Structure formats: structure tokens, C-alpha cells
N, C-alpha and C positions, 0 to 999 in steps of 0.2 A: 715393434715400435712404427707408429704412425711418421706418418710423413710431413715435414711441416709444411705451415701454411704460411702461401705467399702474403696474406692479406692477414694477415696478426704481425707486426715487428715493431718492435720500438727502435724509435728515429727521438734522438736528443741531444740537446747541449752539452759536449763534455768533454772533459780536457780526459790526461790520462790518470788524474787519481780526484775527479769527481764529476756530476751529472747535475744538468740545472731541470729543476723542476718548477713547476707553478700553481700560485694558489691567488685567492680571490677574497680578500677582508673588507671588514668596515674600516673607514679611517683610525676609529681608534685603537683597535689592536694592528690592520696593517704596518700606519704611519711609526707609531714606536720599535717592532718590530726590524722594519728599514732605517730609523734611528742608530739604532743599537747596536743590528747585526743578530738578534737572535731572539728567540720566542719571551715575549712580556710573560710574567709571571699568572695574566686574566686568561692569556692563552687557555683554554681547555687540555691536560693532558689524557685525561682519562677515557675525552672524546676521539670515535674514529674521525681521522683527519684524510682528505681525500687529495693525494699529489696528482700533477701530468704535465710528464717529460714533453708533450704539443702544447705550444704557447697562442696557435690557432684552436686549437679544442677548446682552454684556459678563454680565451677572445669566446669562442659559441658559447663557455657556459654560464659568463658573468658579462653578455652582452657589451664586448669593448669597453667595460669596468662602468656600466652603467646601471646594473643593477643594483638594488636596492641590499645594504649588507656587503657590496662584493665590490667597494669603488675604486678599491684601491690593490692593484695587482702587483701582486710580489715573484719575483726570481727569486728560488731560494736552491742556492749552489751545495750539495751535501757531497759526502764522502761518497766515492763509488763503492767501497769495503760496506756502507751501511743498507744505500738500493740493493747492491747483489744479494745480502743478508736477505733483507725481506722478499726478495724475488724468489731467493730458493725457498722459504719458508711460510711462500703465497699461496691460497686455495684460491682459485677461480671461487667469485659469487654466486655461482647458479650451476647446477647440472647440468654436464656434457657427457652421452654417452659415446661418445669416440674419445674424451679422454676419462670420464672415472668407471670403474666397474658396475657402477651401480650407484644407486641414492643412496645406500647406505654406507658405501664408501665415502662416496662424495660428501656426506654430513659428519664423518669421524675424520675425514680433513678438515673440513673449517671450523669443527670444534677447538682441532687441538692448534690453529693456527691463527695468529693476532695479524695479517694482514692479508688483503683480499685484491684478486685481479678482476677488475675487466676491459674489453675490448668494446670499445664505441668508435661508430663512422667517423675519422678525421675530415678534416675541413678544409674548405678552402676560404679564400679572401674575402669570399663572400657569405663565409661559415656553413655552406651546404655540404652537404655528406659527399665524401667520397668512398671511392668503391674498398679504399682498404680501410683498416682499423689500426687505434691508436689506445696506448695504454691508460688506463686510471688505475692509482694501486694505491687502495686505504688503508692504514695504518692505525693498530687501535693494541691499544694497553699500552705492556712493554716495548710495542716498535716503537709507539707513535710519542712516545716518553722518549726517545733513544735518538730519535729522529730529531728533534726536539733541543735538545740537551749534549746529545753526540755528536749525531752524523753532520751538522748545516756547519757552514765552513762560513759561509756570506750568505747577508739577504740583502736584494734589492729592488726599490722601488721602481716598477718598469712602466706605471700608469698613464704617465707622459708617451711614452711609444707609442702606447698601444690606442691613445686617442690621436696621434700622429697619424699612426698607418691607417687607423681607420676614417680618418679625415682624409687622408690623399684615396682608399678606396672609395668614399664619396661624390668623391668628383670628379672618380672614372682613371687618375694616374693610377692602375695598378701595375705597371712594371715599378715604378717609384717606394711603393706599399712594398713588393715583394725584394726589395734592395733593403729595405726595414728589418726586415724579421731575422728573426734568430736562426742561426747555423744548424739544423738538427739535420742527422745521421744515424745511420744504423749506428745501434747500440751493441756494443760484443759482451751479450747476459749470457752466453755460453748457450746449454738446452734449455728452453720451457715447455716442453711438453707435458707436464703437469699443470699446466697454466693454458693449455688448447693451442698452442704457438708451434 
């Protein structure tokens, strides 16, 4: 059994029953989702969708809600049961010798999974990479559909919050910016050895 990697840990805003993940979309998709608390029919359930428990990693990905097609940032609260299910069934998106027996074992696991995991450098308030890594969870097929239609508890538009924090960072008030960040604590996911953690 491999020793757990200290640089790979899921940190998230979570309750006893839910976990919050972030995504960014065009206003045409994001605004109806936030308004109705569910993903609209235009949200393509057959495509892979990537969810991120880290607010600052989402800010890095969407450029503080400035990138085209990512102007609306959503905080999606989903059931821990669904999130845990996806983690249990997930496979690393790339081969790692310390995690997989060989390339064929990894390819076999990948083919049998509708969830993918990537560990990307976490980001600071200036979106610079940190030494520890943040989870990205890709969902496809039945897992993507379950995320959209079964696991989702609520959807909030946090674009204004993202822009407020960014404004404070740009003005040099990092303490005020940090005070507005969502509180993300270690998530009790159990063993993630199969995901290289």
C-alpha cells in the first residue's frame, strides 16, 4: 500500500450532506441554471463536464469570470453521496507508475469509468501555482447525467463575489479579499489511493 501523498488532498466547502463545486459558463447557460436551481435542457448531459471544489482554481480557469464562455461562475451544491460515488468510481486521467500496475491496467480502468480525476496545482489569490494540488473531477455519461439531474441540491451565481474578490486583490487589499473566500476544509473522502492520493 502506497503512503498517502500530502500534496494531494481534497479541500472543499462542505456540510454533513453536501459539497460545493464550481463551474463557469456563458450567461446563456449559467444564468438560467442559477435562476432555476438546476441545469437547463441546453446543458449537454452527454458531454464530459469538469467540476472543481476549489474556488481559486476555478478563478484561475475562468480568469475571474473574464474568459469568453466562462463569464458566469456557479457554485453548485451537490450531495456528498453523489460526489463520493464519483470519486470511488473515478480513474486518473493519465497513467502514473506509483498508482497503476502498468499502462494496460490504467487503460482498462479508464475504459470502465465515467469519472476522471486530475490533480492540478492549487492557486493563490494572484492565481500563482502553489506546491499542493487541487482536484478536478470530470464526469461523463451516466455520471454526468446524475450530477445534473439527481445530485444537484442548489446552484448559486457567485460571479459578483468573484469580481469583488478580484477587485480587492487588484487594489492590494489581500486581507479583505481572503476574508471573502469560501471556507474550504479537508474533505473526508476516505481512501483515494486509486486516484494517486
